C-alpha distance (Angstrom), angle and dihedral (degrees) to the residues before:
residue distance angle dihedral
M1 . . .
P2 3.84 . .
T3 3.79 118.6 .
P4 3.82 111.0 -107.0
D5 3.78 114.5 -109.9
S6 3.80 119.3 -109.3
L7 3.78 139.9 175.7
E8 3.80 88.0 -109.1
R9 3.79 90.2 56.1
V10 3.82 92.0 48.2
T11 3.80 90.0 49.2
A12 3.80 92.1 51.8
E13 3.80 92.0 49.4
I14 3.80 93.3 47.6
V15 3.80 93.3 50.9
D16 3.82 90.2 51.7
C17 3.82 96.3 45.9
F18 3.82 120.9 128.6
L19 3.82 99.6 161.4
C20 3.82 98.3 122.6
P21 3.83 112.9 57.4
R22 3.82 94.5 -167.6
L23 3.80 92.5 52.7
V24 3.81 93.1 43.6
D25 3.81 90.6 52.9
W26 3.81 92.8 47.6
R27 3.81 98.5 45.3
E28 3.82 90.4 49.0
Q29 3.81 93.6 45.1
V30 3.81 90.8 52.7
A31 3.81 90.1 47.9
R32 3.80 90.8 53.3
E33 3.79 99.6 42.3
K34 3.82 97.2 36.7
R35 3.77 128.6 -179.0
A36 3.80 114.4 -77.5
S37 3.80 92.6 -117.9
F38 3.82 89.9 57.2
A39 3.80 97.6 38.1
D40 3.80 93.6 123.1
E41 3.81 94.1 50.4
E42 3.79 127.3 91.9
Y43 3.81 108.4 -125.1
W44 3.79 121.5 -138.1
G45 3.83 92.5 -137.4
R46 3.82 95.7 -178.3
P47 3.82 137.3 94.0
I48 3.80 116.4 -64.0
P49 3.82 118.8 -126.0
G50 3.78 126.0 -151.2
F51 3.78 119.4 -84.4
G52 3.78 136.4 -155.4
D53 3.77 146.4 48.3
P54 3.84 114.8 -6.8
D55 3.82 88.1 -151.3
A56 3.80 92.4 53.5
R57 3.77 122.3 146.3
L58 3.82 89.4 -167.8
L59 3.80 125.3 63.9
I60 3.81 120.0 -173.5
V61 3.80 117.0 -159.3
G62 3.79 121.1 -164.0
L63 3.79 132.4 178.7
A64 3.82 107.4 -104.7
P65 3.83 139.6 -48.7
A66 3.79 118.2 -72.2
A67 3.80 114.0 -112.1
H68 3.81 92.6 -122.0
G69 3.81 96.1 25.5
G70 3.80 117.9 51.7
N71 3.80 91.8 4.1
R72 3.80 87.0 59.1
T73 3.80 101.8 38.0
G74 3.81 101.0 33.9
R75 3.81 95.1 -127.8
V76 3.77 128.3 97.5
F77 3.84 115.7 -100.5
T78 3.81 90.7 -0.7
G79 3.78 123.9 136.2
D80 3.81 100.6 12.4
R81 3.80 137.0 89.3
S82 3.79 95.3 -105.8
G83 3.78 87.9 56.3
D84 3.80 90.3 48.7
W85 3.80 88.8 59.3
L86 3.79 94.5 43.1
F87 3.79 97.9 49.9
R88 3.79 94.0 43.8
A89 3.80 87.5 55.2
L90 3.80 92.7 46.4
W91 3.79 90.4 49.4
R92 3.81 92.0 50.4
A93 3.81 89.0 49.1
G94 3.81 92.8 50.6
Y95 3.80 96.5 -110.7
A96 3.83 96.6 110.2
N97 3.80 131.6 47.6
Q98 3.81 92.7 -140.4
P99 3.83 136.7 24.0
T100 3.81 96.9 -126.3
S101 3.79 136.5 68.6
V102 3.78 112.2 -173.1
A103 3.82 105.9 142.5
A104 3.79 139.5 11.6
D105 3.80 90.9 -109.2
D106 3.82 99.0 44.1
G107 3.82 95.5 111.7
L108 3.79 97.0 -105.7
V109 3.82 113.1 157.9
L110 3.79 125.5 -176.0
T111 3.80 120.9 -151.6
D112 3.82 119.8 -158.8
A113 3.82 91.0 -9.4
Y114 3.79 135.5 94.7
I115 3.82 126.1 -172.6
A116 3.79 127.7 -153.0
A117 3.79 139.2 156.2
A118 3.78 130.7 -128.4
V119 3.83 88.9 -130.3
R120 3.81 119.0 32.3
C121 3.81 101.6 -156.9
A122 3.79 127.6 66.3
P123 3.83 106.0 -103.4
P124 3.82 126.6 -148.4
A125 3.83 110.3 -93.2
N126 3.83 86.6 2.0
K127 3.81 88.7 -81.7
P128 3.82 117.5 121.8
L129 3.79 117.4 -162.9
P130 3.82 118.3 -116.1
E131 3.79 91.7 -111.2
E132 3.81 90.6 51.7
R133 3.79 90.4 52.2
D134 3.78 91.1 49.5
R135 3.82 93.0 50.9
C136 3.79 89.4 52.7
L137 3.80 99.6 45.0
P138 3.83 96.0 81.5
Y139 3.82 87.9 68.0
L140 3.80 90.6 55.5
R141 3.81 90.0 45.1
R142 3.79 90.1 57.0
E143 3.79 92.5 47.2
L144 3.80 89.8 51.8
D145 3.78 89.6 51.8
L146 3.81 93.6 46.7
L147 3.80 96.8 49.1
H148 3.78 92.1 82.1
R149 3.81 97.1 178.4
L150 3.82 94.6 47.3
K151 3.80 114.5 140.8
V152 3.83 106.0 155.3
I153 3.81 134.4 37.9
V154 3.80 115.4 -164.2
V155 3.80 109.0 -160.9
L156 3.78 117.2 -158.7
G157 3.78 108.6 -145.8
Q158 3.78 136.4 -21.1
F159 3.81 94.2 -66.8
G160 3.80 93.4 55.9
Y161 3.79 90.7 46.1
D162 3.80 92.8 50.4
A163 3.81 91.2 48.7
V164 3.80 94.2 51.8
A165 3.82 92.1 42.9
R166 3.79 89.1 52.8
L167 3.80 91.6 49.9
V168 3.80 95.5 50.8
G169 3.81 95.1 38.7
L170 3.79 94.2 -119.0
R171 3.83 108.4 -166.7
P172 2.94 122.1 -160.2
K173 3.78 95.6 21.9
P174 3.81 114.3 -148.6
R175 3.78 114.8 -132.4
F176 3.80 115.0 -90.6
G177 3.77 117.2 -108.0
H178 3.77 137.6 147.5
G179 3.80 108.9 -81.4
V180 3.82 95.1 11.2
E181 3.81 111.6 146.4
V182 3.80 124.3 -154.7
P183 3.84 121.8 -173.9
I184 3.82 115.8 -141.0
D185 3.81 125.1 176.5
G186 3.80 96.8 -34.6
R187 3.80 92.7 -40.1
T188 3.79 131.7 90.6
I189 3.79 131.2 -133.7
V190 3.80 111.5 -147.3
C191 3.81 115.3 -165.3
S192 3.79 123.7 -143.5
Y193 3.75 134.1 174.6
H194 3.79 110.0 -105.9
P195 3.83 114.0 -100.8
S196 3.81 90.6 -123.8
Q197 3.78 119.8 145.9
Q198 3.80 88.6 -111.3
N199 3.81 89.5 61.3
T200 3.80 100.2 36.0
F201 3.81 97.4 43.6
T202 3.80 92.0 50.6
G203 3.80 95.7 45.2
T204 3.80 92.5 -115.7
L205 3.79 84.7 126.2
T206 3.80 119.6 30.7
E207 3.79 128.9 -175.2
P208 3.84 92.5 -109.3
M209 3.83 89.2 52.1
F210 3.79 90.8 49.6
D211 3.80 93.0 45.5
A212 3.80 90.0 52.3
V213 3.81 90.1 57.9
F214 3.80 92.4 56.7
E215 3.78 93.6 41.6
R216 3.80 87.4 55.2
A217 3.80 91.3 45.3
R218 3.79 89.9 53.6
A219 3.81 92.1 50.4
L220 3.80 92.7 48.3
S221 3.80 93.0 46.6
L222 3.80 90.9 55.1
S223 3.80 96.4 45.9
R224 3.78 118.8 106.2
R225 3.78 97.3 -138.9
């Protein structure tokens, strides 16, 4: 009799994944060469699994780990400026017990939220290839299936939206835009601009805009429809 799937099993398989030679080479190169400001730290240098509450009604899907963020710390959106924005917003919305995420052992706990990435390894120039995305998507598919209470998927950026739309077979696919909502099989995709420095430094994404996404996610996750 086959062993039932679990988030723990998905995590173990992600961490031990070597399917994409280009990404393996890059994540390991970054872990060896390091950034000067982190020269004394030991980098994770492996794929990054999902993180959060297994009973979550909210799933957040990003693009991929940052070379000197998740690829260094071993936890998604941890140790980089995009993560700073994300976890402050989650804390304000009541999903996180603290507003910072700096290391895998920093005491951060998520309640009713789970975070994953469409691609689990840091890609060169932050640009995964389509075939790399497609090799990674089965992990996200399993997480979707294992989050049994899931009601809302917040996608951060066009790449995350396209990945989730591909997984669920969304046809036709509404155009991506901040605040766009797309119903899928009793759940709702909520689109948000990615909290990248390009977006936050230019004011394309502001903290009130980001907070509104998670306020809406909370309302949708509690609705009975």
